[in-house]
N, C-alpha and C positions, 0 to 999 in steps of 0.2 A: 520475614525476609526483607532485605533492604531494597529500596527503589532509588532511581536517579531521575529526578523530575525537574523540568523547567516549564516555562509558560509558552503556550501556542501563540504564534504571531497573529493568528486570525482572531481567536476568541478569548485568549488570556487564561484558558484552562490549563491545568498541569499536564505536561507531557514528558516523555522521557528525554534525557539529555541528548544533544545533537551528536555527542561522541559515543554514546551507548544507547541504542534503541532497543527497547524490550517489547516483544510481541509474544503473546501466549495462546496456547491451545487449551480450551477448558476440559476437553475429554480426549482419550484415545479415539482414533477414527472408528475402530470397531465397536466402541461403546456408545456412539452418538445415537444410534437407533434403538438402543435398549431402554426398557422402562426404568424409571427412577428407582423402583423397588429392587431392581437387579444390581444396583450399584451400591457397594458397601465401602465407606471410608473407614480406614483403620486408624482412628484418632486423627492425626494430621491429614489435612485435605490432599496432601501430595501422595498419599498411599491409598491405592484403590484396588478392590477386587470386584470383578463383574461376573455375575453368574453366567456360566456357559461360554464365557469369552476369554478370561484370563486375569492375570495379576499385573499391576502397573505401578511404576514410580515416576513421579514428575521430576524432571531434570532440566538443566539449562544447557542449550547447545550454542556455544559462542562461534560466530562466523565473522571473519575479518573482511571488511569492505574497503574499497578505495575511499579517498578523502579522510583517511585516518578515523574511520567510523567502525564501530563494532555492533553487529546485530546479535542480540541475545534472545534466543527463542526458548520459551517455556514449553517443552514438549514432554511426551510420555515415552518411557521405555517399558516394553513388555518383559517381565521377569518371571522366574519360577516362584512357586509358593514359598519355598524355603527362604529365598532372597527377600521376598516381601515381609516375611515374619522377622527376619534378622533386622531389616530396616526399621520395622515397628519397634523392636526391642531397644534399638540404639538412638532413635530419632531425637528424643528430647532428653538425652543423657550425654555425659562427657564422651562416650564412645562414638557419638555422631561424627566427630572430626576425623575419625579413622575409617569411616564407612567407604567401601569401594565394592563395586559389583559390575556385572555385565548384563546386557539385555539387547533387545531389538527395537529399533525405532518404530513407534506405533502411530505416527502422524505423517501424512503425505505433505511435504513442504515444497512449495514452489520456490525457485524454478527447477528443483531437482526431482520432484514428483516420485514416480515409481522407482527411480534409480535408488532412492534412499529408503523408501518404505520397507521396513523389515530388515534394514541393514544392521549388522552387529556393532555395538559400541561398548566401550568400557567407561564407567562413570565413577567419579570419586568426589569427595567433599573438598573443595578448594578454599572455601570460606565458611566457617561455622554459622554465619549469619545468612547464608544463601542455600538454595537447593544444590544438590550434587551437580557437578559439571561433567559433560561428556569430554573426556580427555584423550581418547584414542579411538580410531575406527579400525575394525577388524576385517574389512575388505577394501578394495581400492577406492570405491565410491565414497565410503564412509571416511576413510583416511584423507581423501582429497578435500572434502568439504571443510574439514578442520584445518588443513595445512595451507590451502591456497588463499589468496586475496581476491575477492570477487568484485566485479563492477557494481558500485552502489546503486545506480539507477536501474540496472538490469534486474537486480535482486529485489529492491524495495518496491519497484513498480508492480510487482506481483502481489503485494499485500494491500488489501482494501482498507486497513485500519488507518486512523489518524496517525500521521507521522510528524516528528518535530523538524523535519528538513524538507526542502523543496526536492521533488523527484521528477526527472524527465520521463514521461510515460508514453509508450507507443500507442497509436490510435488505429493502426492498420493503414494500408495504402501508402507506406513510407512516411506517414505523418506522425508527429509527436507533439506533446505540449508539456510544459512544466506544471505539474500538479503541486499547488501551493501547500506548504506546511499547514497541518491542522485540518485538511480535507480528507474525508473518506472517498472511496472510489468504487464504482460499479458500472456495468454495461447493461443497459435496459432500453427497450424500444428503439434500437438502432443508434443509440447515442452513448458516448462515454459521459458519465455523470459524476461530478465531484461536489461534495456537500460538507458544509460546516455549520455551526450554530447560527451564524448571521450572514452567510453568503453561500452561493452555489454557482456552479458552472456546468453547462452541458456542451459537448463538442460533437459535431456531425461532420463526416467527410463526404464530399460530393464528387461525382464524376460527370464531366460534361458529355452529353450525348451528341455534341457537334464538335469533333476534334479540331476543326478548322477555325473555330470561333476564337477571337482574341480574349485575353483576360478581362479587358474592360467590358466587352459584351457579355461574357459569362457572369461577371459581377452584376451587371444590369439585370440579367435574368434572375439571379439569386435575390436581388432586392425588390423584384416585382411584388407589389402589394404590401411592402413593409411600411412601418410607420416612421420612415426616415424623412421628417418634415422640418426639422429645426437646424438651420445652417450653423448656428453657434454651438450645437452639440453634435458635431460631425468631424471626423478626421479621415483623410486619405493620405496614405504614405506609399512610397515606392518599394517594391521588392525587385530583386534581380529578375528581369524579364516579365514582371507582373506588378501587382499592387495589392495593398490591403486597405480596407475601408471599415470604419466603425461609426456607430451613432449610439446615443444613450438617451434615456427618458427618466425624468424625475417624477415623484408622486403627483406633482402639480400638472404634469403633462397627460397623465392617463387615469388619475383618480385611484390608483392602487398604492399600498403603503410602501412597497419596496421599489428601489431604484433598479432600472433595467439597462443592460448594456448588450448591444449586438455587434459582433465583429466578424469580418471575413478576411481570409488570406487567399489570394489567387495567384500562384506562380504561373509561368508560361508552360503549362504541362497538361492541360485538360482536366485538372483536378483542383479542388478547393476545399477549405475547411472553414466551418463557421462555429462561433461560440455564442452562447447566450448566458450571460451572467446576471445574477441578482444580488443585491446587497442592501442592508438596512441603514447603513451610515453613509452620508454623502462622501466621506473620505474614502469609501470603498471604490470610488471611481478609479483612483490610481492603481489599486489592485486589479480591477477588471481590465484596464488598459495593459498592464504588465502581463496578465494572463493571455490576452489576445496576441500581444507581440511575441509571446513565447512559442506560438504555433510555428512549426518548422517542417518543411517537406525535404526529405533527403533522397528523393528518387532521381533517376537519370535526367539530365538537363537536355 
């Protein structure tokens, strides 16, 4: 099957094209907990029978996003046994180009979740070099996911995979940050964590327990005990009604191999967000500063 690849801006590794983003599900959801011996591939890896669970065909679900972007999801359709056998008979022959069938979506896909799991679709081969495409939905939710154009950030921020584009990602508390292309995402230990081969970032949202405190005083409290000791490696910038502050350390400053960057954004709201970035290359400082400056609070002023 064909791929559309470009290079990640972070690490240089191959990623999908910015105009077409491919994300795949390795198994149907119902098969994830089954033992390996219960899963039977019928020749091509896209054809699967799972003992006691059902029969499945791997397909492509194209979703139109804003910014002229297409998300192509490699998902599984649950089909009956006769359809699986027909697909097996045609898959590597000339008849594959005419293959068409119906089935039910076997993966829960954010942000649609339960609304689409089990939804009926029609699939057919659009390109003999690719998996069958879902071309029609047979209930309103299924039809809408194919027909509508969805907000790119809203959809892509739900995926933890490395992506070839920057994605503004919600953090809770009306905060968001731009997750840089090439970073994976997860939430752990109370922080949003973004990781690439040579850099990482963690973001924490804070609430001031003294609502009458000024942003400057709240920042001072957040910086208490921090290694902010080097004036030449420090930045303070205004925000509407507040301020942001950052400082950074080189390996010479702390004896560790990685560069470290600490940044805070404190609007006049009783809330703040802090980032901790690490990177291996000194040129990564520009990335860390950009990441910090992308922190945005959209709550009431």
